[in-house]
N, C-alpha and C positions, 0 to 999 in steps of 0.2 A: 739574283743575286743580291747578296747582302750589303751597304752601302756604309763604307769603311770612315772612320773618322777619328782625328785624334782631338783627344779635345785639349786646356791649354795647359801649359806646364803650371806648377802649382808655386806660390810665393809663400816659400820658406822664412819665419824669422832665423836672421844672423844666428850660427851655430847648429841650428835645427838637422839634424841628419835628412834627406830628403826621405818621403816614406816610397814603396816599394808601388810604381803604376799598376793598375788594373783594367784588366778588358772586362766589358760589360755589354752582352749583349740583349739587344732591346727590340721592342715593339718600332719599327717607323713611325709609328702616330706617334712616339715622343721625343723625336729627333728633336724638336723645337727645343724644348721644356726643359728637358736630360740637357742640351749644352747649355742651358742659361744656370741650369741649377748646379754642373760641372764647374762652370765660371766661377762661383760664387764658392764652392766648395774650394777651388784653387785657391780663389783672394784670400782665405780666411786662412790660406798653409795647409789644407787634410792630406792633400795628394793630387797626384793627375791620374785621369781617366783617361782611356782611352775605347771609343763607342763602336760598336759592327751593330747597323741598325739593319733591320730588312723585319720583311715577312716573319711574325710568328713562329708560323709554322715551318720556315726555313730555316731558320734559326734553333730550333728545336730541334730538326733532323740533323744542322751543322754538331751539335751538343753531342747527342747521342751518338755521331759517326767519329767523335775525339777532338771537336776542335778545342783549344785552350781559351778555356775562358771563366772566367771569377766568378761576376754574378751574373744573372740570367733575370727579365724580367720581360715579362709575356704580357701581350693584349687580353688573353683571355686564360681560364682555370685550363682549359684542354691540353693546352700545348704546353702548361708547365707538367700536368698529367703526365703527358709523354718522357717527360723527363723525370718526371719520381718514378715511373714504371722502370723507365730503368738503372734505376737506386744510384743516382747520378747527385741527387739533395743534398745536402752538410743537414744531417740531424736536424730540426728544430729553428730552421732559420726561412724558410716559407712562413713570407706575411703578403696581404694583402693591402696594396697600397693606395690604388684608387680606384675611383667610379668614372665613367665618361656614359655620352645618351648619342643616339645616331640622329643623322639630317638627311634631310634633301636640299641637293642643292641642285641647282643648275645654272646656263652661263649668263653672265653678268650683260652680255647684250642683251639677253632675252629676259629680265627680270620677270617674276612673278609669286604670288602668295600662293600656297596649296592648301585646301585644308585638311589634308590627310593624306596620308598615300595611296587613296583612292582615288582621288585625280591624276595620277600615274596611268590611270587605264584609257585617257583620253589620248586621240590616235597623233596629236601633237607631239607623243612623247612616242618614238619609236624606238629608238635606241636606252639602255638606264643601265649605268657602270656597277658593277659591285665587287669589292675583294671577290674570288673565287669562292661562292657559297659552298664548295664542299670542303674547304683548307684554311682561307685567307682570314682569321678571325670576324674582320667587319665585316665580312660577305658572310659567313656563316651565323652572324648576329641579325643579321638583315634579312637573312631567306629564315628565319626562327620567325620573327616579327610576320614577316607578310603572311608566313602558314598561321600566324596564331588570327589573323583577321579575315584568315580563307582563300588570300590574292595570290599565293606563290603560283598556281598553276595560270594567272591569269598572268604575270609578271616574267616566268620563266622565259617564254618567247623573244620578251625583249629583253633578256638579261643579259651584257658586255662583261664576264668575267675579264678579273684583273688579278695581276701578280701580287698587288699590295691597295691597299684602304687609297697611300696617295697616285698610286695609277688609276683610281678610279676618279680620282679627286681631278690629277690630270687631263684623264680623257673628256670630262665637262669642260675644262680650262680650253682645252684645244677644237674644239668642236664635235668632238670623234660621237659625245654621246648627249642628249637631249639631258640627263637628270643622272645625278649617282647618290647614290644611302652612302654616308661615310660618316665619320665619328662628329660631333659636332665641333670639337678642339680643330679639326684639320680645315672643317668649315670658317671660321675664325679666321684661318692667316690662310686664306684664298686671296688671289687677287685678279683672276676672273672668271669668276663662279660667286653666286651669291644666296644665300641661304634662303629655300621657300617654304621648310616646315621643320619643324626640332621637333623629334617624339617624345612628350613629357615621359620624365623618370620612371615614373611607376606605372605607366602603362607598355613601354619597351625589355627590351630583353637585361636581365641583371650582366651590366658590362663592367668586369673588375678586372684589372691589375696587377696579378700577385710577383711578388720579386726574392728571387731566394741565391743562396751560396751555392756554388758548387765544390761537391767533394774533391776534383780533382786541382781547387785552387792552388796555386802557391802563395797564394799572399792572402790569407783566411784573416787575420785581423786587420791587414788594410781594408776586406771589403765586408768585415762585420761594420768600419767601421763607416763606409757608404753607404750601407741599406742602414742605419744607425741615420743617418745625414737624411736619408730620404723619406725619413719617419718622423724629420723633427721640424720646429715651428718657421726656421727660414724656409726649407724645401717646400713647404706648405703652401707661402706665401707668394712661392713661384707657379706651384703649380697652379694653383685658385686666380691668377694671374692670368694665366693661359686656359681658364675654362677647367680645369679638370676639380671633379668635385674630390673630397678625402674619403679612404674608405675608413678611418678611424682616425678619432680627435688625434694632432701630432702630439709625438713626445716631449 
């Protein structure tokens, strides 16, 4: 299920009418950074945001089933394509916002450095957590990467599929898995997991976070303002602080 989070209330200058709050469905890997962005958005008096964080495939399914959403930010292009195929994106609003990388994490009480994913074939790694490789974007990316290295058939029996990338990370932190392949940005905020290997950007899959406004939005102007803010210099500084790479130079 998606995680619901009400963003901070906006701080409006005296006499300025409050902007209509908007609902943003966003990939769960963006929870921390988009919460920080929304706080700054509110501090500047621009508006208030209500987030629905979850696995992108779940959010896309909710949107195509009629969930009242203004803006969708997916962890991959495929799930945005699902919504586009349902003809639910407002024309001309889809943009690529961010890039990310894969990383391998291990429990902090068993820290180690890996030379690469091939090291996970060791008997020491009996369970490897991934987002569901057939549905969750982080798991799909991980499977593509392992297939590219001709390792997927070796790893498949060890894989513990999870409902989201954060669930895969939690499996390592709880000791339920010996390693996980997650986003580098998730690994940075882990409390009980340690990064063992980061997949170089040029060798890994192309991980892109697109954003778009929904045709069904009842707050198109407010949604445009927020999507524009995500592409601006203020949001760029926050994204970079959390370890994301911008898909394009800030506007």
